[in-house]
RODO-2510 file (C-alpha; in nm, 4 decimals, decimal comma):
residues 517
     n   res          X          Y          Z
     1     m     4,1187    -1,9191    -5,9485
     2     n     4,1962    -2,2699    -5,8241
     3     k     4,0207    -2,5209    -6,0544
     4     s     3,8614    -2,7146    -5,7689
     5     i     3,7232    -2,3945    -5,6155
     6     l     3,5906    -2,2851    -5,9547
     7     l     3,4209    -2,6227    -6,0037
     8     k     3,2543    -2,6078    -5,6624
     9     t     3,1388    -2,2525    -5,7274
    10     v     2,9815    -2,3503    -6,0608
    11     l     2,8108    -2,6528    -5,9065
    12     l     2,6739    -2,4466    -5,6188
    13     l     2,5369    -2,1904    -5,8629
    14     l     2,3725    -2,4653    -6,0639
    15     m     2,2180    -2,6116    -5,7493
    16     a     2,0803    -2,2688    -5,6581
    17     l     1,8895    -2,2242    -5,9841
    18     p     1,5133    -2,1950    -5,9297
    19     g     1,3383    -2,5284    -5,9650
    20     s     1,6596    -2,7304    -5,9516
    21     v     1,6231    -2,9007    -5,6129
    22     y     1,4182    -2,8464    -5,3033
    23     a     1,3392    -3,0111    -4,9730
    24     n     1,0528    -3,0287    -4,7330
    25     n     1,0932    -2,8581    -4,3985
    26     s     1,2736    -3,1504    -4,2399
    27     g     1,5321    -3,1517    -4,5180
    28     r     1,3750    -3,4516    -4,6957
    29     l     1,3666    -3,4162    -5,0731
    30     n     1,0578    -3,5056    -5,2703
    31     h     0,9460    -3,4537    -5,6324
    32     v     1,1569    -3,1824    -5,7987
    33     k     1,0958    -3,0528    -6,1498
    34     t     1,3629    -2,8966    -6,3691
    35     k     1,3560    -2,7983    -6,7329
    36     n     1,4728    -3,1353    -6,8648
    37     s     1,4137    -3,3767    -6,5792
    38     h     1,2358    -3,4544    -6,2558
    39     l     1,3946    -3,5692    -5,9305
    40     y     1,1955    -3,8309    -5,7392
    41     v     1,2820    -3,9598    -5,3937
    42     s     1,1518    -4,2753    -5,2284
    43     e     1,2413    -4,4288    -4,8928
    44     f     1,2330    -4,7901    -4,7812
    45     e     1,2850    -4,9928    -4,4661
    46     n     1,4362    -5,3371    -4,4189
    47     v     1,6793    -5,3143    -4,7100
    48     l     1,9969    -5,5155    -4,6440
    49     g     1,9179    -5,4904    -4,2749
    50     t     1,8801    -5,1110    -4,2681
    51     s     1,7018    -4,8222    -4,4453
    52     m     1,7312    -4,6967    -4,8037
    53     e     1,6799    -4,3605    -4,9703
    54     l     1,6613    -4,3631    -5,3504
    55     k     1,6821    -4,0525    -5,5689
    56     v     1,6195    -4,0733    -5,9413
    57     s     1,6543    -3,7846    -6,1836
    58     g     1,4619    -3,8697    -6,4977
    59     k     1,2383    -3,7303    -6,7649
    60     s     0,9133    -3,8524    -6,6086
    61     e     0,7518    -4,0238    -6,3136
    62     k     0,7134    -4,3372    -6,5252
    63     v     1,0890    -4,3452    -6,5869
    64     s     1,1509    -4,2953    -6,2162
    65     g     0,9201    -4,5863    -6,1371
    66     l     1,1072    -4,8107    -6,3787
    67     a     1,4387    -4,7103    -6,2212
    68     e     1,3062    -4,7757    -5,8721
    69     a     1,1823    -5,1195    -5,9732
    70     s     1,5190    -5,1960    -6,1317
    71     v     1,7079    -5,0960    -5,8167
    72     l     1,4871    -5,3135    -5,5956
    73     k     1,5131    -5,6069    -5,8349
    74     e     1,8936    -5,5862    -5,8462
    75     i     1,9220    -5,5615    -5,4676
    76     r     1,7013    -5,8698    -5,4301
    77     r     1,9025    -6,0581    -5,6904
    78     l     2,2365    -5,9832    -5,5268
    79     s     2,1006    -6,0444    -5,1779
    80     n     1,9867    -6,3880    -5,2929
    81     i     2,3474    -6,4531    -5,3927
    82     l     2,5514    -6,2867    -5,1171
    83     s     2,3342    -6,2674    -4,8062
    84     s     2,4675    -6,4280    -4,4903
    85     y     2,1246    -6,3993    -4,3264
    86     n     1,9212    -6,5720    -4,5969
    87     a     1,9470    -6,9487    -4,5528
    88     d     1,8495    -6,9930    -4,9181
    89     s     2,1156    -6,7598    -5,0631
    90     e     2,3883    -6,8991    -5,2832
    91     f     2,6496    -6,8063    -5,0234
    92     s     2,4596    -6,9900    -4,7476
    93     h     2,4298    -7,3007    -4,9635
    94     w     2,8001    -7,2826    -5,0473
    95     l     2,8801    -7,2675    -4,6750
    96     q     2,7179    -7,6096    -4,6384
    97     s     2,9772    -7,7592    -4,8722
    98     f     3,3200    -7,8627    -4,7494
    99     g     3,6426    -7,9669    -4,9177
   100     q     3,4978    -7,9892    -5,2683
   101     p     3,5223    -7,7321    -5,5513
   102     v     3,1828    -7,5734    -5,6156
   103     h     3,1037    -7,3722    -5,9265
   104     v     2,9734    -7,0352    -5,8074
   105     s     2,8183    -6,7310    -5,9722
   106     a     3,0379    -6,4543    -6,1093
   107     e     2,9228    -6,2232    -5,8296
   108     l     3,0021    -6,4621    -5,5446
   109     f     3,3386    -6,5456    -5,6980
   110     e     3,4192    -6,1749    -5,7371
   111     v     3,3264    -6,0945    -5,3768
   112     l     3,5276    -6,3851    -5,2364
   113     a     3,8253    -6,2711    -5,4451
   114     l     3,7830    -5,9154    -5,3168
   115     f     3,7892    -6,0429    -4,9576
   116     e     4,1178    -6,2178    -5,0327
   117     k     4,2547    -5,8959    -5,1792
   118     w     4,1491    -5,6767    -4,8867
   119     k     4,2681    -5,9268    -4,6269
   120     i     4,6135    -5,8962    -4,7808
   121     n     4,5967    -5,5180    -4,8287
   122     t     4,4875    -5,4572    -4,4690
   123     h     4,7238    -5,7180    -4,3202
   124     g     4,4254    -5,9062    -4,1809
   125     a     4,2167    -5,6119    -4,0570
   126     l     3,9371    -5,7139    -4,2967
   127     d     3,8380    -6,0793    -4,2812
   128     a     3,5072    -6,2510    -4,3572
   129     s     3,5692    -6,4845    -4,0627
   130     a     3,5573    -6,1899    -3,8180
   131     e     3,1924    -6,2973    -3,7864
   132     s     3,3110    -6,5623    -3,5368
   133     i     3,4534    -6,2864    -3,3148
   134     g     3,1323    -6,0883    -3,3415
   135     k     2,9340    -6,3940    -3,2292
   136     l     3,1664    -6,4389    -2,9308
   137     w     3,0951    -6,0844    -2,8110
   138     k     2,7202    -6,1113    -2,8755
   139     n     2,7117    -6,4237    -2,6603
   140     a     2,9147    -6,2423    -2,3963
   141     a     2,6570    -5,9594    -2,3948
   142     a     2,3744    -6,2124    -2,3543
   143     r     2,5559    -6,3559    -2,0491
   144     q     2,6743    -6,0120    -1,9305
   145     r     3,0201    -6,1574    -1,8900
   146     l     3,3357    -6,0646    -2,0798
   147     p     3,4886    -6,3439    -2,2904
   148     s     3,7772    -6,5251    -2,1267
   149     q     4,1253    -6,4946    -2,2725
   150     y     4,1024    -6,8603    -2,3696
   151     e     3,7809    -6,7926    -2,5667
   152     i     3,9403    -6,4953    -2,7401
   153     d     4,2586    -6,6875    -2,8262
   154     s     4,0523    -6,9769    -2,9625
   155     v     3,8429    -6,7608    -3,1908
   156     v     4,1506    -6,5723    -3,3184
   157     a     4,3115    -6,9062    -3,4034
   158     a     3,9983    -7,0034    -3,5960
   159     v     4,0099    -6,6735    -3,7884
   160     k     4,3705    -6,7352    -3,8929
   161     q     4,2781    -7,0506    -4,0843
   162     v     4,2428    -7,0604    -4,4635
   163     h     3,8693    -7,0518    -4,5254
   164     w     3,8407    -7,1070    -4,8995
   165     q     4,0353    -7,1613    -5,2193
   166     l     3,9425    -7,0081    -5,5534
   167     d     4,0020    -7,1399    -5,9032
   168     a     3,9602    -6,8568    -6,1540
   169     a     3,9825    -7,0822    -6,4586
   170     e     3,6930    -7,3005    -6,3416
   171     q     3,5178    -7,0260    -6,1387
   172     t     3,4992    -7,2564    -5,8387
   173     a     3,5301    -7,1954    -5,4665
   174     t     3,6294    -7,4666    -5,2204
   175     h     3,5112    -7,4180    -4,8617
   176     l     3,7946    -7,5246    -4,6287
   177     s     3,7043    -7,4337    -4,2681
   178     r     3,4217    -7,4585    -4,0172
   179     t     3,4703    -7,1010    -3,8983
   180     p     3,1563    -6,8821    -3,9308
   181     l     3,1800    -6,6450    -4,2279
   182     m     2,9877    -6,3339    -4,3232
   183     l     3,0163    -6,1168    -4,6323
   184     n     2,9891    -5,7621    -4,4969
   185     s     3,2366    -5,4673    -4,4955
   186     f     3,2340    -5,3554    -4,8612
   187     v     2,9570    -5,5880    -4,9842
   188     k     2,6882    -5,3267    -4,9223
   189     t     2,8643    -5,0724    -5,1447
   190     y     2,9254    -5,3492    -5,4003
   191     i     2,5489    -5,4098    -5,4166
   192     i     2,4661    -5,0370    -5,4161
   193     k     2,6949    -4,9778    -5,7150
   194     k     2,5333    -5,2508    -5,9213
   195     a     2,1842    -5,1375    -5,8222
   196     a     2,2620    -4,7793    -5,9270
   197     a     2,4088    -4,9010    -6,2566
   198     s     2,0910    -5,0976    -6,3304
   199     a     1,8856    -4,7792    -6,2890
   200     m     2,1217    -4,5735    -6,5044
   201     a     2,0778    -4,8278    -6,7855
   202     i     1,7130    -4,7245    -6,8242
   203     a     1,6443    -4,4746    -7,1012
   204     g     1,5508    -4,1333    -6,9666
   205     v     1,7385    -4,1645    -6,6359
   206     n     1,9915    -3,8843    -6,5900
   207     a     2,1233    -3,9510    -6,2392
   208     v     2,0766    -4,1813    -5,9432
   209     v     2,1671    -4,1685    -5,5750
   210     v     2,1275    -4,4940    -5,3838
   211     n     2,1830    -4,4520    -5,0108
   212     i     2,1559    -4,7681    -4,8009
   213     g     2,2240    -4,7231    -4,4317
   214     g     2,4484    -4,4202    -4,4839
   215     d     2,6621    -4,5678    -4,7631
   216     m     2,5800    -4,4303    -5,1060
   217     v     2,6645    -4,4266    -5,4731
   218     i     2,6132    -4,1006    -5,6641
   219     t     2,6148    -4,1447    -6,0382
   220     g     2,5080    -3,9494    -6,3456
   221     n     2,4444    -3,5823    -6,4125
   222     l     2,3950    -3,4684    -6,0533
   223     a     2,5967    -3,2808    -5,7909
   224     e     2,4852    -3,4155    -5,4534
   225     t     2,5349    -3,2475    -5,1181
   226     v     2,6340    -3,5076    -4,8583
   227     r     2,6280    -3,4405    -4,4850
   228     i     2,8524    -3,6515    -4,2616
   229     s     2,6826    -3,7382    -3,9321
   230     n     2,8415    -3,6335    -3,6060
   231     p     2,9137    -3,9601    -3,4174
   232     l     2,8577    -3,7785    -3,0863
   233     a     2,5291    -3,6144    -3,1899
   234     d     2,3748    -3,8233    -3,4647
   235     a     2,0036    -3,7440    -3,4521
   236     e     1,8501    -3,7103    -3,7980
   237     n     1,8464    -3,3315    -3,7738
   238     d     2,1679    -3,2696    -3,5782
   239     a     2,4366    -3,0539    -3,7347
   240     p     2,6864    -3,2602    -3,9375
   241     v     3,0608    -3,2687    -3,8760
   242     a     3,1227    -3,1989    -4,2448
   243     q     2,9411    -3,1392    -4,5710
   244     l     3,0621    -3,2454    -4,9149
   245     l     2,9685    -3,1710    -5,2742
   246     l     3,0112    -3,4830    -5,4886
   247     s     2,9480    -3,6215    -5,8345
   248     n     3,0046    -3,9792    -5,9528
   249     k     3,1505    -4,0995    -5,6251
   250     t     3,0850    -4,3559    -5,3557
   251     v     3,0661    -4,2474    -4,9911
   252     a     3,0938    -4,4956    -4,7045
   253     t     3,0910    -4,4260    -4,3327
   254     s     3,1657    -4,6785    -4,0615
   255     g     3,1648    -4,6251    -3,6868
   256     n     3,0799    -4,7690    -3,3483
   257     y     2,8117    -4,5237    -3,2360
   258     r     2,4984    -4,7024    -3,3557
   259     r     2,5623    -5,0744    -3,3211
   260     g     2,7449    -5,2762    -3,0614
   261     e     2,7106    -5,4637    -2,7341
   262     l     2,6585    -5,3375    -2,3788
   263     i     2,8328    -5,5545    -2,1203
   264     n     2,8258    -5,4557    -1,7539
   265     g     2,7483    -5,0976    -1,8456
   266     k     3,0309    -5,0602    -2,1004
   267     w     2,9792    -5,0208    -2,4746
   268     y     3,1705    -5,2491    -2,7119
   269     s     3,1767    -5,1824    -3,0856
   270     h     3,0294    -5,4262    -3,3370
   271     i     3,3475    -5,3710    -3,5402
   272     v     3,6122    -5,6167    -3,4226
   273     n     3,9821    -5,6637    -3,4834
   274     p     4,0380    -6,0079    -3,6429
   275     l     4,4001    -6,0040    -3,5224
   276     t     4,3239    -5,9563    -3,1528
   277     g     3,9663    -6,0767    -3,1101
   278     m     3,8763    -5,7471    -2,9435
   279     p     3,6190    -5,4829    -3,0417
   280     a     3,7783    -5,1817    -3,2126
   281     d     3,7405    -4,8699    -2,9974
   282     h     4,0044    -4,6105    -3,0917
   283     i     3,8071    -4,4734    -3,3907
   284     i     3,4449    -4,3613    -3,3598
   285     s     3,3838    -4,2710    -3,7231
   286     a     3,5575    -4,3088    -4,0577
   287     t     3,4197    -4,1711    -4,3842
   288     v     3,5749    -4,2532    -4,7205
   289     v     3,4970    -4,1017    -5,0619
   290     a     3,6277    -4,2945    -5,3613
   291     p     3,5509    -4,3510    -5,7314
   292     n     3,5326    -4,7273    -5,6724
   293     a     3,2487    -4,8547    -5,4532
   294     t     3,4255    -5,1489    -5,2913
   295     d     3,7305    -4,9338    -5,2172
   296     a     3,5162    -4,6899    -5,0187
   297     g     3,3362    -4,9622    -4,8249
   298     a     3,6489    -5,1621    -4,7460
   299     l     3,8551    -4,8614    -4,6383
   300     a     3,5821    -4,7190    -4,4133
   301     t     3,5613    -5,0455    -4,2193
   302     a     3,9366    -5,1068    -4,2122
   303     f     4,0038    -4,7567    -4,0789
   304     n     3,8107    -4,8484    -3,7638
   305     v     4,0530    -5,1352    -3,7000
   306     l     4,3878    -4,9996    -3,8190
   307     s     4,5914    -4,7297    -3,6488
   308     v     4,5588    -4,3828    -3,7984
   309     e     4,9084    -4,4112    -3,9441
   310     e     4,8288    -4,7495    -4,1029
   311     s     4,5056    -4,6061    -4,2454
   312     q     4,6913    -4,3145    -4,4011
   313     q     4,9424    -4,5490    -4,5607
   314     l     4,6674    -4,7763    -4,6938
   315     a     4,4654    -4,4869    -4,8372
   316     a     4,7713    -4,3647    -5,0251
   317     t     4,7639    -4,6889    -5,2275
   318     v     4,4042    -4,6355    -5,3443
   319     p     4,3672    -4,3856    -5,6328
   320     g     4,1185    -4,1079    -5,5684
   321     a     4,0396    -4,2033    -5,2083
   322     d     3,9751    -3,9231    -4,9585
   323     y     3,8768    -3,9645    -4,5961
   324     l     3,7831    -3,8139    -4,2619
   325     i     3,8721    -4,0150    -3,9513
   326     i     3,7491    -3,9139    -3,6041
   327     t     3,9254    -4,0695    -3,3055
   328     k     3,7612    -4,1416    -2,9710
   329     e     3,9396    -3,8326    -2,8345
   330     g     3,7600    -3,6255    -3,0998
   331     k     4,0659    -3,5641    -3,3162
   332     r     3,9947    -3,5285    -3,6876
   333     v     4,2356    -3,6686    -3,9424
   334     s     4,1637    -3,6059    -4,3100
   335     s     4,3315    -3,6632    -4,6443
   336     k     4,4940    -3,3831    -4,8402
   337     g     4,2116    -3,3929    -5,0927
   338     w     3,9315    -3,3755    -4,8357
   339     k     3,9181    -2,9960    -4,8387
   340     q     3,8719    -3,0011    -5,2166
   341     i     3,5353    -3,1771    -5,1819
   342     e     3,4209    -3,0144    -4,8580
   343     i     3,1791    -2,7220    -4,8302
   344     p     3,2426    -2,5137    -4,5168
   345     l     2,9545    -2,5572    -4,2752
   346     k     2,9183    -2,1811    -4,2397
   347     q     2,7883    -2,1807    -4,5983
   348     v     2,5041    -2,4172    -4,5117
   349     t     2,1670    -2,2425    -4,5238
   350     a     1,9569    -2,3112    -4,2152
   351     v     1,6514    -2,5258    -4,2810
   352     p     1,3712    -2,5730    -4,0272
   353     g     1,4186    -2,9097    -3,8616
   354     m     1,7974    -2,8903    -3,8680
   355     v     1,9790    -2,8079    -3,5445
   356     n     2,2409    -2,5581    -3,6580
   357     n     2,3648    -2,4248    -3,3261
   358     v     2,3197    -2,6781    -3,0492
   359     k     2,5286    -2,4662    -2,8091
   360     t     2,2617    -2,1985    -2,7711
   361     i     1,9347    -2,3891    -2,7635
   362     l     1,6960    -2,5063    -2,4943
   363     a     1,6465    -2,3698    -2,1460
   364     g     1,8891    -2,4821    -1,8803
   365     n     2,1231    -2,6525    -2,1265
   366     l     1,8677    -2,9284    -2,1916
   367     e     1,7618    -3,0967    -2,5145
   368     l     1,4496    -3,2805    -2,6314
   369     t     1,5212    -3,6005    -2,8228
   370     v     1,2436    -3,8024    -2,9869
   371     n     1,3139    -4,1700    -3,0608
   372     l     1,1055    -4,3593    -3,3149
   373     e     1,1125    -4,7182    -3,4300
   374     i     0,8975    -4,7853    -3,7334
   375     r     0,7698    -5,1393    -3,7064
   376     t     0,9582    -5,3646    -3,9469
   377     q     0,7270    -5,5372    -4,1881
   378     s     0,7580    -5,9094    -4,2513
   379     e     0,8606    -5,8538    -4,6116
   380     q     1,1838    -5,6982    -4,7315
   381     m     1,2145    -5,3544    -4,8926
   382     v     0,8838    -5,1895    -4,8035
   383     k     0,8088    -4,8192    -4,8438
   384     r     0,8472    -4,6170    -4,5291
   385     p     0,5172    -4,4667    -4,4099
   386     y     0,4603    -4,0921    -4,4098
   387     v     0,5611    -3,9500    -4,0712
   388     a     0,5110    -3,6058    -3,9162
   389     v     0,6520    -3,5026    -3,5786
   390     w     0,5715    -3,1566    -3,4507
   391     i     0,5276    -2,9361    -3,1439
   392     e     0,2131    -2,7439    -3,0462
   393     d     0,1697    -2,4878    -2,7675
   394     e    -0,0888    -2,5015    -2,4890
   395     n    -0,3434    -2,3366    -2,7193
   396     h    -0,2877    -2,6132    -2,9771
   397     a    -0,1245    -2,3732    -3,2214
   398     a     0,1538    -2,5111    -3,4408
   399     v     0,5024    -2,4269    -3,3084
   400     r     0,7531    -2,6364    -3,4997
   401     t     0,7625    -2,9269    -3,7407
   402     i     1,0746    -3,1221    -3,6441
   403     a     1,0326    -3,4084    -3,8915
   404     l     0,8227    -3,4541    -4,2034
   405     w     0,8991    -3,7657    -4,4062
   406     h     0,7070    -3,8054    -4,7277
   407     e     0,7512    -3,8538    -5,1006
   408     k     0,4862    -3,6500    -5,2834
   409     d     0,3273    -3,3277    -5,1611
   410     k    -0,0111    -3,4221    -5,3062
   411     y    -0,0471    -3,6950    -5,0430
   412     l     0,0336    -3,4709    -4,7464
   413     p    -0,3378    -3,4264    -4,6593
   414     e    -0,3242    -3,7936    -4,5559
   415     l    -0,1308    -3,6663    -4,2523
   416     k    -0,4571    -3,4977    -4,1594
   417     s    -0,3742    -3,3701    -3,8111
   418     w    -0,0436    -3,2166    -3,9198
   419     y    -0,1983    -3,0835    -4,2410
   420     l    -0,4802    -2,9172    -4,0494
   421     k    -0,2195    -2,7056    -3,8689
   422     y     0,0250    -2,6456    -4,1529
   423     r    -0,1663    -2,6388    -4,4796
   424     g    -0,1637    -2,2571    -4,4878
   425     m     0,2049    -2,2262    -4,3919
   426     y     0,3834    -2,5226    -4,5432
   427     t     0,6117    -2,4865    -4,8429
   428     s     0,8599    -2,7385    -4,9713
   429     d     1,0510    -2,4782    -5,1736
   430     r     1,3689    -2,4797    -4,9657
   431     n     1,7383    -2,5332    -5,0216
   432     a     1,8149    -2,9043    -5,0383
   433     l     2,0162    -3,0670    -4,7633
   434     g     2,1050    -3,3569    -4,9871
   435     s     2,1957    -3,6980    -4,8481
   436     v     2,3384    -3,8178    -4,5179
   437     s     2,6309    -4,0542    -4,4706
   438     s     2,6542    -4,2220    -4,1327
   439     a     2,7240    -4,5461    -3,9541
   440     t     2,4602    -4,8053    -4,0411
   441     r     2,1449    -4,7962    -3,8310
   442     s     1,9030    -5,0776    -3,7618
   443     p     1,5994    -5,0616    -3,9934
   444     g     1,3315    -4,8176    -3,8849
   445     k     1,5180    -4,6668    -3,5902
   446     y     1,5452    -4,2866    -3,5879
   447     s     1,6218    -4,0069    -3,3450
   448     i     1,5279    -3,6427    -3,3993
   449     r     1,5800    -3,3356    -3,1837
   450     w     1,3836    -3,0206    -3,1104
   451     d     1,5996    -2,7104    -3,0703
   452     g     1,3532    -2,5053    -2,8661
   453     k     1,2659    -2,2777    -3,1590
   454     d     0,9543    -2,2208    -3,3632
   455     d     0,9215    -2,2575    -3,7403
   456     k     1,0566    -1,9043    -3,7886
   457     g     1,3702    -1,9746    -3,5871
   458     n     1,2655    -1,7820    -3,2756
   459     a     1,3324    -1,9294    -2,9310
   460     v     1,0122    -2,0174    -2,7461
   461     a     0,9429    -1,9262    -2,3843
   462     p     0,9103    -2,1967    -2,1152
   463     g     0,5612    -2,3400    -2,0863
   464     v     0,3420    -2,6386    -2,1609
   465     f     0,3775    -2,7903    -2,5075
   466     t     0,2508    -3,1039    -2,6799
   467     l     0,4564    -3,3428    -2,8909
   468     k     0,2585    -3,5066    -3,1720
   469     i     0,3639    -3,8022    -3,3871
   470     e     0,1483    -3,8905    -3,6867
   471     v     0,2016    -4,1949    -3,9107
   472     n     0,0113    -4,2936    -4,2244
   473     r     0,1014    -4,5861    -4,4475
   474     e    -0,0326    -4,6261    -4,7996
   475     h    -0,2727    -4,9216    -4,7981
   476     g    -0,1980    -4,9433    -4,4249
   477     t    -0,3160    -4,7813    -4,1053
   478     y    -0,3277    -4,4339    -3,9570
   479     q    -0,1806    -4,3546    -3,6125
   480     l    -0,1598    -4,0374    -3,4035
   481     l     0,0296    -4,0115    -3,0746
   482     r     0,0387    -3,7055    -2,8481
   483     q     0,1881    -3,6136    -2,5128
   484     a     0,2079    -3,2857    -2,3229
   485     f     0,5302    -3,1833    -2,1479
   486     n     0,6674    -2,8898    -1,9535
   487     y     0,9386    -2,6999    -2,1353
   488     n     1,1438    -2,5791    -1,8397
   489     e     1,4501    -2,6695    -1,6345
   490     t     1,3236    -3,0108    -1,5207
   491     p     1,4353    -3,3272    -1,7074
   492     q     1,1431    -3,5383    -1,8292
   493     s     1,0835    -3,8539    -2,0319
   494     f     0,7883    -4,0449    -2,1692
   495     n     0,7347    -4,3782    -2,3441
   496     f     0,4439    -4,4132    -2,5836
   497     t     0,2575    -4,7410    -2,6243
   498     g     0,3581    -4,9033    -2,9535
   499     n     0,1099    -4,9691    -3,2321
   500     v     0,0893    -5,1444    -3,5670
   501     e     0,3067    -4,8804    -3,7370
   502     l     0,5433    -4,7793    -3,4554
   503     a     0,7171    -5,0527    -3,2591
   504     s     0,8155    -4,7883    -3,0050
   505     a     0,8260    -4,4134    -2,9556
   506     s     0,9603    -4,2045    -2,6707
   507     f     1,1011    -3,8662    -2,5867
   508     e     1,3633    -3,7575    -2,3390
   509     y     1,4207    -3,4050    -2,2195
   510     k     1,7584    -3,3988    -2,0497
   511     k     2,1028    -3,2421    -2,0327
   512     k     2,2689    -3,2148    -2,3714
   513     s     2,4826    -3,5030    -2,4873
   514     a     2,8608    -3,4632    -2,4971
   515     g     2,8573    -3,4131    -2,8733
   516     a     2,6245    -3,1158    -2,8434
   517     q     2,8211    -2,9235    -2,5827
***
């Protein structure tokens, strides 16, 4: 038997052992107990400008708590060094200097050196000064007017300048230009790697998965299943375009389907080409798996700018890098090693809350999409509240839980309306769906879809149903939203009034999106 196939088979068997891993009925993992360890999962908002899911496998809840605290502390520490948004970060203070060598921290020096390396390796496709191009297009969106060729040429000329000079012997960096700079691209995976390492250094921790905005580091004694979001159908519970089984790897996904600018009705990616001054639009998603965290992050971003052929050539220079690139025409291009880490989707066990066959659901070729925006708290890195989203029939009987986000089962009664309906039926003993890699979302913004089926997988008949959204935050407030709708051939939509926990909530019942056809 092929060694890679044998390894995957063994890992799958291990994952299937009773008590090894389980998920709640929206695919969200919570406390899992095995013979020698426990797996704890916690979720946060407003972490590096997006959301974070943290999984810790350790010998006790106390150990897990120590690991969680260590991860948060390390993220704060590195953010205070590298953040382009924090005016008090070391990087922001360094930007205020000009023409004089400044002694900088080891981390800032390392990141600046890595930007120099990747600018050379990508022939300019990765550049910290691309921020100036991004600002040009944001301003254009605010005016609803495309940038002039003169504006584009001017900003490209500014990008081509030398922006800093490093002195390794003195560990100094000299700021040389007035061009706006931002440390993004691979910096998120750089921070994730160090945060995961800080948790692994704690006695009793066996494995850690840190997933920030769809980029993740998997380290330790754990085989993690990773779903790759479909850029054309990227609701939380949509079917993925691929599923991987990984250990001790970094996964990074970059794409244009979640962030960008709308100008005169046309979408422009937030990822820009530093060489042309134009948004990159020929690639809609690029996922990279690599042993080295910064390699994965840098390649995923660069692949959105480079041609497919250039991306293939660049990847060949990076040991252990595998990738899946999806072009705007829908063509998939993958590395030779991709199949060795991929699990065929037909092997994925259906889990309630996951849309497994979007071609056969909903009357009249329609779909129900629920959009939620959890209100961002003023402070950074706050726990996400418990959230339940479900469907009831006209007799108020439970039909389908389409999202259930929580950490510990013992606190589920706090979602009292949902629990009243499901306490006799709910079980979290299900096959784990693992983690999700996707383009970075804004913090707190989620979309989920109802597939027109009940909790047993049976299609429901047309009729009147009620959508309920329940939110409960520890030491916070309790909110319950509800709205009836007709499940039939007629498109419908509804906007809920926001509250202290939800900045906005809405649903839309319409023709299926292109990615779900």
